[in-house]
N, C-alpha and C positions, 0 to 999 in steps of 0.2 A: 504494500500500500504506500502511496505517496500522499504527503500532506503539504498543502500550500495555504498561505494566507494572502488574500487579494485585497487591495485597497479599492473600495468602490465608492464613487460619488453619486449623489442623488437620492440616497435612501434617507427618509425623514420620519417614518412612522412605523407602527407595528404591521400595517398592511404591506409596506415595503419588505419588511423582514419575512413575512409569510410568503410573499410572492417569490422572493429569491430562494428561500429554503425549499419551497415546493418545486419550482422549475428546475433547479440544479439537482435536487434530490431525486427527480424522476429520470435523470440520465442513467443509462446502464453503466455500471462500474463505479458509481458514486456510493460510498459507504456511509458518509456522514457530512452534514452541512450545518455550520453554526454561524449566524450573523451577529456581530457586535455592532449594534446601531450607534452607540455613543462614539465608538472609534472609527466607524465607517469601514469595517473589515469583515470579510467573509472567509472563514476557515473551512477548507474542503479536504476530506480524506477520500482518495479514489484509486482505482486500479488503472494504471497507465496502459495496460493491455486492452482495456475496454473503452476508455474515454481519455481524451487529451485535455491539457490545460486550455488550449485554444477553444475547444468545444465548450468547456465550462464558461469561459469568458464570453463567448458568443451568446450563450443562453442568458447570461446576466445582461448583456447589451440589449438583447431582444426584449427584455422586461422594461427597458427604458432607463437603465442605469449605466454608468461609465466605469469600466475598470481602468485604473490608472497605474 
Protein backbone atom coordinates (compact mmCIF):
# COMPACT_ATOMS: atom_id res chain seq x y z
CA UNK A 1 0.00 0.00 0.00
CA UNK A 2 1.08 3.53 -0.78
CA UNK A 3 0.10 6.51 1.35
CA UNK A 4 0.05 10.11 0.11
CA UNK A 5 -1.19 13.37 1.56
CA UNK A 6 -2.47 15.82 -1.02
CA UNK A 7 -2.92 19.56 -0.48
CA UNK A 8 -6.37 20.44 -1.83
CA UNK A 9 -7.83 23.92 -2.28
CA UNK A 10 -11.52 24.80 -2.40
CA UNK A 11 -12.85 22.58 0.39
CA UNK A 12 -14.81 24.67 2.89
CA UNK A 13 -17.49 22.54 4.56
CA UNK A 14 -18.57 19.06 5.60
CA UNK A 15 -20.25 18.55 2.24
CA UNK A 16 -16.83 19.05 0.61
CA UNK A 17 -15.33 16.45 2.94
CA UNK A 18 -18.07 13.92 2.15
CA UNK A 19 -17.82 14.57 -1.59
CA UNK A 20 -14.06 14.00 -1.71
CA UNK A 21 -14.07 11.00 0.62
CA UNK A 22 -16.93 9.33 -1.29
CA UNK A 23 -15.57 9.93 -4.80
CA UNK A 24 -11.98 8.94 -4.00
CA UNK A 25 -13.13 6.02 -1.85
CA UNK A 26 -15.10 4.56 -4.78
CA UNK A 27 -11.93 4.11 -6.86
CA UNK A 28 -10.76 0.51 -7.15
CA UNK A 29 -7.58 0.09 -5.14
CA UNK A 30 -8.25 2.87 -2.63
CA UNK A 31 -8.14 1.45 0.88
CA UNK A 32 -8.68 4.58 3.00
CA UNK A 33 -9.41 8.30 2.54
CA UNK A 34 -9.32 10.92 5.27
CA UNK A 35 -9.95 14.62 4.68
CA UNK A 36 -8.58 17.20 7.13
CA UNK A 37 -10.73 20.22 6.34
CA UNK A 38 -8.83 22.61 8.65
CA UNK A 39 -5.50 21.84 6.96
CA UNK A 40 -6.92 21.41 3.45
CA UNK A 41 -5.32 17.98 3.14
CA UNK A 42 -6.48 14.61 1.88
CA UNK A 43 -4.67 11.48 3.06
CA UNK A 44 -5.13 8.47 0.79
CA UNK A 45 -3.95 4.88 1.21
CA UNK A 46 -4.06 2.97 -2.07
CA UNK A 47 -2.70 0.08 -4.13
CA UNK A 48 -0.54 1.44 -6.96
CA UNK A 49 -1.20 -1.72 -8.96
CA UNK A 50 -4.89 -0.75 -9.20
CA UNK A 51 -5.00 3.07 -9.15
CA UNK A 52 -2.50 5.86 -9.70
CA UNK A 53 -1.97 9.11 -7.85
CA UNK A 54 -2.90 10.94 -11.07
CA UNK A 55 -6.27 9.15 -11.17
CA UNK A 56 -6.94 10.12 -7.56
CA UNK A 57 -6.05 13.75 -8.29
CA UNK A 58 -8.31 13.72 -11.36
CA UNK A 59 -11.30 12.53 -9.31
CA UNK A 60 -10.70 15.32 -6.78
CA UNK A 61 -10.45 17.86 -9.62
CA UNK A 62 -13.69 16.48 -11.10
CA UNK A 63 -15.42 17.29 -7.79
CA UNK A 64 -14.47 20.95 -8.26
CA UNK A 65 -11.42 21.14 -6.01
CA UNK A 66 -7.79 21.81 -6.90
CA UNK A 67 -4.87 19.60 -5.94
CA UNK A 68 -1.80 21.79 -5.46
